C-alpha positions as CSV (number, residue, x, y, z in Angstrom):
1,M,-78.5,130.7,-10.9
2,I,-79.2,133.1,-8.5
3,R,-75.6,133.7,-6.1
4,N,-75.7,136.8,-4.8
5,I,-78.8,139.0,-3.7
6,I,-78.5,143.1,-2.7
7,F,-81.5,144.1,-0.3
8,D,-82.7,147.5,0.2
9,W,-83.5,147.9,3.9
10,S,-86.5,149.7,4.7
11,G,-90.0,148.5,3.3
12,T,-88.1,145.2,2.2
13,L,-86.8,143.8,5.4
14,V,-87.8,146.2,8.1
15,D,-91.2,148.1,8.2
16,D,-89.9,151.4,9.2
17,L,-92.7,153.4,7.2
18,P,-95.0,154.7,10.3
19,A,-91.6,155.7,11.9
20,V,-90.6,157.3,8.3
21,L,-94.0,159.0,7.9
22,Q,-93.7,160.6,11.4
23,A,-90.4,162.2,10.8
24,S,-91.5,163.5,7.3
25,N,-94.7,164.7,8.7
26,Y,-92.8,166.0,11.7
27,V,-90.0,167.9,8.7
28,L,-93.2,169.2,7.1
29,T,-95.0,170.9,9.6
30,Q,-91.7,172.5,10.9
31,A,-91.2,174.3,7.4
32,G,-95.1,175.7,7.7
33,K,-96.3,173.2,5.4
34,P,-99.6,170.5,5.8
35,P,-98.9,166.9,7.0
36,M,-99.5,164.0,4.5
37,S,-101.5,161.0,5.3
38,L,-100.2,157.4,4.5
39,E,-101.9,157.6,1.0
40,Q,-100.5,160.8,0.2
41,F,-97.1,160.1,1.4
42,R,-96.8,156.8,-0.5
43,A,-97.7,158.6,-3.7
44,E,-95.3,161.1,-3.0
45,F,-92.3,159.8,-1.4
46,T,-89.4,159.1,-3.7
47,L,-85.7,158.4,-3.6
48,P,-83.0,160.0,-3.5
49,F,-84.5,162.0,-0.8
50,K,-83.6,165.2,-2.4
51,K,-86.0,164.5,-4.8
52,F,-88.7,164.7,-2.4
53,Y,-87.3,167.7,-0.4
54,D,-86.5,169.9,-3.7
55,R,-90.3,168.8,-4.6
56,H,-92.1,169.7,-1.2
57,L,-89.4,172.2,0.6
58,P,-87.0,173.5,-2.2
59,E,-86.6,176.8,-0.4
60,V,-85.2,174.9,3.1
61,S,-81.6,173.7,3.2
62,M,-80.8,170.1,3.1
63,A,-78.7,170.4,6.4
64,Q,-81.8,171.7,8.1
65,L,-84.1,169.0,6.7
66,E,-81.8,166.2,7.8
67,E,-81.7,167.6,11.8
68,W,-85.4,167.7,11.8
69,F,-85.7,164.3,10.1
70,H,-83.3,162.5,12.1
71,G,-83.8,163.9,15.5
72,E,-87.7,162.7,15.1
73,F,-86.8,159.4,13.6
74,V,-84.9,158.5,16.4
75,R,-87.9,159.4,18.6
76,A,-90.2,157.2,16.6
77,Q,-87.9,154.1,15.6
78,S,-89.0,152.3,18.4
79,S,-91.9,151.5,16.3
80,V,-89.6,149.7,13.4
81,V,-90.2,145.7,13.4
82,E,-88.8,143.3,11.0
83,L,-91.4,142.8,8.5
84,P,-92.9,139.2,7.8
85,Y,-90.6,136.4,6.1
86,A,-87.4,138.1,5.8
87,R,-86.0,136.4,8.9
88,E,-87.2,133.2,6.8
89,F,-86.0,134.3,3.4
90,L,-82.6,135.7,4.9
91,E,-82.4,132.1,6.7
92,F,-82.7,130.6,3.3
93,C,-79.9,132.6,1.9
94,R,-77.5,131.2,4.4
95,Q,-78.7,127.4,4.1
96,H,-78.2,127.8,0.2
97,K,-75.0,129.4,0.5
98,I,-76.1,133.0,-1.3
99,R,-74.0,136.1,-0.9
100,T,-75.9,139.0,0.8
101,F,-75.4,142.6,0.7
102,L,-77.5,145.5,1.7
103,L,-77.8,149.0,-0.4
104,S,-79.9,151.1,1.6
105,A,-80.1,155.3,2.2
106,A,-81.2,154.3,5.8
107,H,-78.8,156.2,8.2
108,P,-75.7,154.2,9.8
109,T,-77.1,154.8,13.1
110,H,-80.8,154.2,12.3
111,Y,-79.1,150.6,10.7
112,A,-77.8,150.0,13.9
113,A,-80.4,150.7,16.0
114,H,-83.0,148.6,14.1
115,C,-80.0,145.5,13.8
116,L,-80.3,145.6,17.8
117,V,-84.0,144.8,17.7
118,T,-83.8,142.5,14.9
119,G,-80.3,141.1,14.9
120,F,-80.4,141.1,10.8
121,D,-76.7,142.7,10.3
122,Q,-75.7,138.5,11.3
123,F,-76.9,137.8,7.9
124,I,-75.5,140.2,5.5
125,D,-72.5,139.7,4.3
126,V,-71.8,143.7,3.3
127,P,-73.8,146.4,4.1
128,Y,-73.4,149.7,2.4
129,V,-75.8,152.0,4.5
130,G,-75.9,156.1,4.3
131,V,-76.1,155.9,0.3
132,G,-77.9,159.0,-1.3
133,D,-78.3,157.8,-4.8
134,K,-77.8,153.9,-5.3
135,R,-76.7,154.1,-8.8
136,H,-73.7,155.8,-7.7
137,K,-73.1,152.7,-5.8
138,I,-74.3,149.3,-7.6
139,H,-71.1,149.4,-9.9
140,E,-68.7,149.8,-7.1
141,I,-70.5,146.5,-5.1
142,L,-70.4,144.7,-8.4
143,T,-66.6,145.5,-8.6
144,V,-65.3,145.2,-5.3
145,N,-67.0,141.8,-4.5
146,H,-66.8,140.4,-7.8
147,L,-70.4,139.8,-8.4
148,D,-71.4,138.3,-11.7
149,P,-74.8,140.8,-12.6
150,A,-76.2,137.7,-14.3
151,E,-75.7,135.7,-11.1
152,T,-76.9,138.8,-8.9
153,L,-80.7,139.9,-7.6
154,F,-81.4,143.1,-6.1
155,I,-84.7,143.0,-4.1
156,G,-86.5,147.0,-3.2
157,D,-89.7,147.9,-2.3
158,M,-89.2,151.6,-4.8
159,E,-89.0,152.7,-8.0
160,H,-85.8,154.1,-7.4
161,D,-84.7,150.2,-6.5
162,I,-85.7,149.1,-9.7
163,E,-83.9,151.7,-11.4
164,T,-80.5,150.8,-9.6
165,A,-80.8,147.1,-10.3
166,K,-81.2,147.7,-14.2
167,H,-78.2,150.9,-14.0
168,G,-76.3,147.9,-12.6
169,G,-77.4,145.4,-15.4
170,V,-78.7,142.7,-12.3
171,H,-82.0,141.0,-11.8
172,S,-84.8,142.7,-9.6
173,V,-87.3,141.8,-7.9
174,A,-90.2,144.5,-6.5
175,V,-91.8,143.7,-3.1
176,L,-95.1,145.0,-1.9
177,T,-94.2,145.3,1.6
178,G,-92.9,149.0,1.5
179,Y,-92.9,152.7,0.4
180,N,-94.3,152.5,-3.6
181,T,-97.9,151.1,-4.9
182,L,-98.1,148.5,-7.7
183,A,-98.6,150.9,-10.1
184,Q,-95.7,152.8,-9.0
185,L,-93.6,149.2,-9.4
186,R,-95.0,148.0,-12.5
187,Q,-94.2,151.4,-14.3
188,A,-90.5,150.7,-13.3
189,G,-90.9,147.5,-14.9
190,P,-88.8,144.8,-12.6
191,D,-88.3,141.4,-13.5
192,L,-90.6,140.0,-10.9
193,I,-93.0,141.5,-8.5
194,V,-94.1,139.7,-5.3
195,E,-96.5,140.2,-2.5
196,H,-93.7,139.2,0.0
197,L,-90.4,137.3,0.7
198,G,-92.1,134.4,1.4
199,E,-93.8,134.1,-1.9
200,L,-90.0,134.9,-3.4
201,R,-88.3,132.1,-1.7
202,R,-91.0,129.6,-2.5
203,T,-90.3,131.0,-6.4
204,L,-86.8,130.2,-6.0
205,E,-87.1,126.8,-4.5
206,A,-89.4,126.0,-7.5
207,N,-87.3,126.9,-10.0
208,G,-83.8,126.0,-8.5
209,L,-82.6,129.4,-7.7
210,E,-83.8,130.7,-11.1
211,L,-86.3,134.0,-11.1
212,H,-88.2,132.5,-13.7
213,P,-89.2,128.5,-14.7
214,S,-88.4,127.3,-18.1
215,P,-90.8,127.9,-20.5
216,D,-91.5,123.8,-21.1
217,K,-91.7,123.5,-17.1
218,F,-94.3,127.0,-16.7
219,E,-97.6,125.7,-17.1
220,A,-96.5,122.0,-15.2
221,T,-95.6,125.2,-12.4
222,H,-98.7,127.6,-12.5
223,P,-101.6,125.6,-12.9
224,P,-105.3,127.6,-12.1
225,L,-105.8,127.9,-8.5
226,A,-108.9,127.4,-7.1
227,T,-109.9,130.2,-4.2
228,V,-112.4,130.8,-1.9
229,G,-113.8,134.4,-0.9
230,A,-116.7,135.7,0.5
231,L,-119.0,138.9,1.3
232,I,-119.0,138.8,5.1
233,F,-122.1,140.7,6.7
234,N,-122.6,141.6,10.0
235,Q,-125.6,141.9,12.1
236,A,-126.3,145.1,11.2
237,G,-126.7,144.3,7.5
238,E,-123.3,145.4,6.5
239,V,-120.5,144.2,4.3
240,L,-116.7,144.0,5.1
241,M,-114.6,145.3,2.4
242,I,-110.7,145.3,2.9
243,R,-108.2,147.2,0.6
244,T,-104.7,145.1,-0.3
245,D,-101.7,146.2,-2.5
246,K,-101.6,143.0,-4.2
247,W,-104.9,143.7,-5.9
248,S,-103.8,147.4,-7.1
249,G,-104.9,149.1,-4.2
250,L,-108.5,148.5,-5.1
251,W,-111.2,147.2,-2.4
252,G,-112.3,143.5,-2.3
253,I,-113.4,140.8,0.3
254,P,-110.9,138.4,1.9
255,G,-109.9,134.8,0.7
256,G,-107.4,132.5,-0.6
257,K,-106.4,129.1,-1.8
258,I,-107.9,125.9,-1.4
259,K,-105.0,124.2,0.7
260,W,-104.7,120.2,-0.7
261,G,-107.2,117.8,0.9
262,E,-109.5,120.8,2.1
263,T,-113.0,121.4,1.4
264,S,-114.0,125.0,0.1
265,E,-116.0,125.7,3.5
266,A,-113.3,124.6,5.3
267,A,-110.4,126.6,3.4
268,L,-112.9,129.9,3.7
269,R,-113.5,129.4,7.1
270,R,-109.7,129.4,7.9
271,E,-108.4,131.9,5.4
272,I,-111.2,134.4,6.8
273,L,-109.9,133.5,10.2
274,E,-106.2,134.4,9.2
275,E,-107.4,137.4,7.3
276,T,-109.5,139.1,9.5
277,A,-109.8,136.9,12.6
278,L,-113.4,136.3,12.3
279,A,-115.3,133.1,12.7
280,I,-118.3,132.8,9.9
281,E,-121.2,131.2,10.2
282,R,-124.5,130.9,7.5
283,I,-122.4,130.3,4.7
284,Q,-123.9,130.3,1.7
285,F,-122.2,129.8,-2.5
286,V,-123.1,132.5,-4.5
287,L,-121.0,132.3,-7.9
288,V,-118.0,130.8,-9.6
289,Q,-116.0,133.3,-11.7
290,D,-112.5,132.5,-13.7
291,C,-110.2,135.5,-13.6
292,I,-107.3,134.7,-16.1
293,H,-104.9,137.7,-16.8
294,S,-106.4,140.3,-14.7
295,P,-104.2,143.3,-14.5
296,E,-105.3,144.3,-11.6
297,F,-103.9,141.4,-9.7
298,Y,-100.0,141.9,-8.8
299,R,-98.5,139.3,-10.9
300,D,-100.1,137.0,-14.2
301,A,-102.4,134.6,-12.7
302,H,-105.3,131.9,-13.4
303,F,-107.8,131.8,-10.9
304,V,-110.9,129.9,-10.1
305,L,-113.1,131.7,-8.0
306,L,-115.4,130.2,-5.3
307,N,-117.9,133.2,-4.1
308,Y,-119.5,132.7,-1.2
309,T,-121.8,135.4,1.4
310,C,-121.4,134.5,5.2
311,L,-122.2,136.3,8.5
312,C,-119.9,137.0,11.0
313,V,-120.2,135.3,14.7
314,G,-120.9,137.9,17.4
315,Q,-119.7,141.4,17.5
316,P,-117.0,142.0,14.5
317,Q,-113.7,142.7,16.1
318,V,-111.9,142.7,12.8
319,K,-108.2,142.4,12.9
320,L,-106.1,142.8,9.9
321,N,-103.2,140.2,9.0
322,E,-100.4,142.0,6.5
323,E,-102.2,141.1,3.7
324,A,-104.5,144.2,3.7
325,R,-104.0,147.4,4.8
326,E,-107.6,148.8,5.8
327,F,-111.2,147.1,6.1
328,R,-114.3,149.0,6.1
329,W,-118.0,148.4,6.7
330,L,-120.8,149.6,4.4
331,T,-124.2,148.6,3.3
332,P,-123.9,146.8,0.0
333,V,-125.2,149.7,-2.0
334,A,-122.3,152.2,-0.1
335,A,-119.5,150.0,-0.9
336,L,-120.7,150.0,-4.7
337,D,-119.1,153.3,-4.7
338,L,-115.4,152.3,-3.7
339,E,-113.2,151.2,-6.1
340,L,-113.7,147.6,-6.1
341,N,-111.7,144.8,-7.9
342,T,-113.8,143.7,-11.1
343,P,-114.6,140.1,-9.6
344,T,-115.9,141.9,-6.3
345,R,-118.2,144.3,-8.1
346,I,-119.6,141.4,-9.9
347,L,-120.2,139.3,-6.6
348,L,-121.8,142.6,-4.9
349,L,-124.3,142.9,-7.8
350,A,-125.3,139.1,-7.8
351,V,-125.6,139.7,-4.1
352,L,-128.1,142.8,-4.7
353,K,-130.3,141.2,-7.1
354,N,-131.1,138.5,-4.3
355,L,-130.5,140.7,-1.3
356,P,-133.8,139.3,0.6
357,S,-132.8,135.7,0.7
358,H,-129.3,136.6,2.4
359,P,-128.4,136.2,5.7
């Protein structure tokens, strides 16, 4: 049973990625280097910070790098916000009397500023911030606070967090809300990967504060899931493609699970509205797909995918929720050139065969 949780801060409880990217690019340009795109930065950034700097700016002293970074981060940190489901998860910990700790590389001054905005410090029993290498601190946290490693969980968004958990002999959960990609986190080998803290809360509730259900209860708690998804057309004949971390950064279509008592078309309208802010019409069923143990999805799952096409109502004003990182409108043929998840490629090919009958 999980009785103690150690949290990372950045990318786990708060979203400071835009501010860190801005400050890091300021450091790079000050040193005469080109700035990085978001995707480049996520692929390159590592902890401890020194590893990142040694790889890209070995000729600049750490003192100078830190001065540049923290000066610019102060100017950018107004963009830092709490991550979705973080507050609810912290409240869940309080309700279940789970002891909470923070182990973070965040500078103490920045952490204090973020707490003024979020109030998350009221949910943290003991914070450890400004830690360069978390592996050097984990054993001290366990010893000083008398934590049983078997009852302790470390939640983070980076490979370094998973390495730290393993170094301390505690359980590890990786969240897809931060810096590292699904591929990077899988390589680190956490005990569990979740899309966000909301999913982790539901998992702990379902399993009686255990990370995994007992083997005899696995099938009962992991039934096949019926889902809906659609290839959305606009008036120009283009289709909407979205890219998400939970599908290994591959491009796909919006959609999600059907709720109890909900028709498939009602679920489709709701999911698309929630994920893209688009209203849809002229819904047409295309095909059903089995998606079982897909290595492209962030966790092991068994989906029954009901795939449709539809037309967005009016001029498309896409507003993505937290599940997706970016979107593009493309012709169906051009969409095939993207790095697509397998079910989306199958749907696109099926639609292209019958395009004249399409909206």
